[in-house]
N, C-alpha and C positions, 0 to 999 in steps of 0.2 A: 469480918468482912469490912474492907475499906471502900469508901465511896468517893465520888468526885475525882477520880484519877484520870488524867488525860493520856491514854495510850494509843490514840488514833493515828499519830504521825510516825511512830517507829515500832512496827510489829516485831522487830528483831529483839526487843527487850522483854518479851513475854511469850507464853504459850496461850493461845486462845481456843475457843470452842470449836472453831473450824479446823484446828490443827490436830486435835486428839484422835480423830478417825484415821488420819494419815499415819500418825505415830503407831497406832495399833494395827495398821495394815489392812483396814477394812474400807478404805476409800478407793473409788475407781478413778479418781482424777489426780490424786497426789499421793506421794509415798513419804515415808519417814525421811528418806534422803532429801526430798524436796524441802521438807521442814527444816532439816539440819542446815542445808545450804542457805536458806533464808535467815535463820536465826544466827548463823555465824558470819553473816554479811558477805558470803561468797557469791550469792546470787539474790538480787532483789527483783522479785516478780511484780511487775506493774500490769496486772491482768485487766483486760478490757475486752468485753465481748457483748454481743446483743443480749445473750441470756443473762449475764451479770447485770447489765444496765436495766433490763426489764425487771429482774428480781428486786433491785433497789427501788425502782420506780413503783412497783406493785405493792411494796411493803405497806405503805399507808392505806392503800385500798383494801388489802386483805385485813388489816387491823380494824378498819371501819366496818367491814362486812361482818367480822367476828363479833364486834360490839353490837351490831344490829341484830344478829342472830341470837346472841346469848344475853343481851342486856347488861353485860359487864361494863365496869368503868375502867378505862385504860389510861395509863400515863406513860409518856416516853421519857427516857433518861439516857442520852447517848454516851455519857461517860462510862468508862470501864469500872467494874467492881472486882476487887481482889480477894482471892481465897484467904481465909483467916490463918491458915498454916503455911501454905505455899505461896509466897509473895510473887512468884513468876507465873502464876496461874490466874488469868484474867478472863472475865466474861463481859461481853457487850450484849445486853438483853434487848430484844426488839421492843417489847412492851411489858409493863407491870400491871397486874389486875388488882384493883383496890376494892375493899369492902364498900366504901362510900366515896363518891366523887370528890367531896370537899376535904378528904384526909390528905395530909402531906405524905410524900413517899417514904420519908425516913422519920423515925422517932428522934428525940433529942440526943439519945445515946448512940445513934448511928444505925440502929436496927431497922430493917425494912418493915414498912406498914402493909406491904402487899400480901395478898392471900395466895397468889400463885403467879406464874409467869406465862407469857405468850411468845411463841416463836413463829414467825411468818415465813412460808416457803412457797416457791413456784416450781412446777415440774411439767414437762411436756407429756402428751398423752401416751407416748411410747413407754414411759416409766410407770404407768398406772398399775402394772402388776406388782411393783415394789411396795405398794401401799395396801394394807389390809382393810378390814371393815372400819368405817368411821366410828369413833367412840372408843376404839380399842387402843392398844399401844403398839400396834403392828405397823411400824414405820421403818424406813431404811436404816440399817445399822449405824452408818456414820452420823445420822441425825439423832439416833437414840443416844449415842455417846455424847454428842453435843448437849443434849437436854440434861443428861446426868451431870455433865460438867457444870452447867448453870445452876442446877439444884444444889450441888455441893458447895458452890461459891456463895450462894444466897442463903443457904440453910432453910430453904422452903421445901415443901413436900410434894408439890404438884406443878406441872407445866403443860399447857395446851399447845399443840402444834396445829396451826391453820395452814392448809396447803391448797393452792389453786392449781388444779390439774387441767392441762390443756386450755387454759384461759377461760373455762366455763364451769368447772366443777370444783366447788369449794368444800373441803372436808375438814373436820376437826377431830383430832386425836388427843388422848390424854396420857401423859407419862407420869407415873408416881415414883417417888424416890426409892432407890434400892441401895441401902448402905453398903452391902457387900460388894456389889459391882462398882459403886462409886469409889470405895476404898482402893480397889484394884486399879481402877482407871487413874486415880491421882498418884498411886505408887509408880505406875508405868510412866506417867508424865514426869515425875520427879527423877526417876532413873534416867530418862532420856535427857532431861535438862542438865543434870549434874555430870553424867558419864559421857555424854556426847557433845552437848552444846558448850558447856563450861570447859571441858577438857579438849574441845576441838577434835574429837575422834568421830569419824563418820559411823553411822549405824550400818548394820549388815544390809547389803543391797537386796531389794525385793523383786527386781526385774532386770532384764537385759539393759533397759534404758538407764537404770541406776548405775549399772556397771560402766556403761559408756560415759556417764557423767563423772563417776568416781575415778575411773582410770583413763580420763580423757588424754592425758599426756603420757606417752610411752617413753621408756628409757631406750634411746636409740642404740640398736645393736644388741640389746639384752636378750638372752635366750634362757629357757628353762627346760630341764629334762623331765619328761613325764614319767611318773611311776606307774605301776600296774593298775592301780585304782583309776587314775586318769585315763589310761589307755582303754580300760573297760567302758568308761563313759563315752569315749569316742566311738567305740564299736556299737554301743547302744544307740547313739545318735544316728549313725549311718544306717543302722537297721531300721530305725523308725522312719527316717527320711525316704527309705526305699518302699515303704508301705503306702498304698494309695490313700488310705483313710487314717493316717496317723494323727494322733492328737497333737495339735500345735502347742498346747500347754506343756505336754511332756517334753517336746523338742526344745522349747524355750527354756524350760527348767534345766535341762542338761547343758545348753549353751551358756546359761547364766553361771552354772557351776564351773564350767571350763574357763569362762572369763575371770571369775574370782580366783581360780587357781593361777592363771597367768598374771593377773594384776597389771603391772606396768611392763611386763615382758612382751617383746614384739614377736618372738618365735617360740613355739613349744616343740621340743624335739623328742625323739625316742631312739635310743642307741646312736645318738649324734645326728640323726637325720630329721629334717623338719616335718612335722605332721600338722601343725596349725600356724598360720600367719595371722597376726593381728596388728596391722600397721595402717597408718594414715597415708593415703596417696600423696605424692609430691604436691606442694601448693600450686594451685592454678592462679592465674593473674587476670585482672580485669583492668580496663583502661578507664581512668577517671576523665571521661570525655568532656564533662562540663568545664572542669578546671583547665584541661588541656586545650580546649578550644578558646578559652578566655586568655590564657597566658602564652603558651608556646606550642602551637599545634604541630610543629615540626619535631618536637622532642617527645616521642611516644614513650620510650622506655623509662625515662626519668619520672614518669607519673603513673607507673604501674603499681598496683596494690596487691600483695599476696592474699590469697584466700585459703585459710587453714581448713582442710577437710577432716572428717571423722576417720578414726582408725577402722580398717576393714578386718573382720574376723573370718579367716579362711582355713578350713580343714583340708590338708593336703593328702595325697595318696600315701598309704602305708605300704612300703615295699614288702613283698611276700617273705623275703628272707628274715624279716624282723620277727616273724611269728614262730612259735615252737611247733614241732611236728604234730602236737595234739590238736592244733587249730585247723579247722576247715575253712579255707578262705576263698574258694573258687568264686563264690557269689559276693565277695566283699570287694567291691570296686568303688573307689572314691573318685568321682569325676566332677562333682560340683562343689563350688566354694560356698561358704556361709556369708551371705551379704548382710 
């Protein structure tokens, strides 16, 4: 483990504890595609929200309350720590728990003097069911992955998670090191880094949103002929959409598969006839009224700015003559597009 490394200004140079849940596909808020876009410099997220600001503000309070409840001695070390094997794996630990207050955080050889770690979290009362009984390791899976990440980097065996639920309920959970899970976690991280980030190859999309991002730009005029497997997916999609209580997750999964099949193609055809359109509408324009008013209010068109819209994914009607005589299609009517 390397200490005193400043990784705070360029998250694109490493994988952190908050990235691993997204890479493994267990995060509700980020996907592996989001991480890939950030690490390859294609999109730099400057996230700012009330929840994030409150979480940062509340960290010190939660740490102080934890120390008050447990009597533990805490020390803060904001610099990142590096995994001893994987130099691109970094951990920013909220607090370190020391045996004695007067002890330094590091031995002369660089080893940690801490006996365990502390991670501070905030959560609203709606997510209370995601947390188990205090004192157990029953915490949300993305946070569990984050804790195992930090234990692997520091080579410690235990980390406490102090969470403030709903602003009034402070709970403490304890995660112990699991070498088997830890090994799997870092292997997945290493594969993601070497095969996707370093080779600049996107990971497999995990959602329709990922597809919209990955295939944002279409090849104008490109068409793709559907095979029988793709046609079956369209039939399943329309059958599900005709059901009053169809599972949205199933519908989205099929839409995602169709988007992946089309990639940058604008039109999917069957026997030469279009069955799906996935095109961006023509750019709309807005008037830069501020500049126009200051400079040349009479020259409107000269100061119009194009607005690029997202591609629209539309499943078209399948003509009856495209089906073999074994198909019963009287109730197969495609009237609505996929927005």
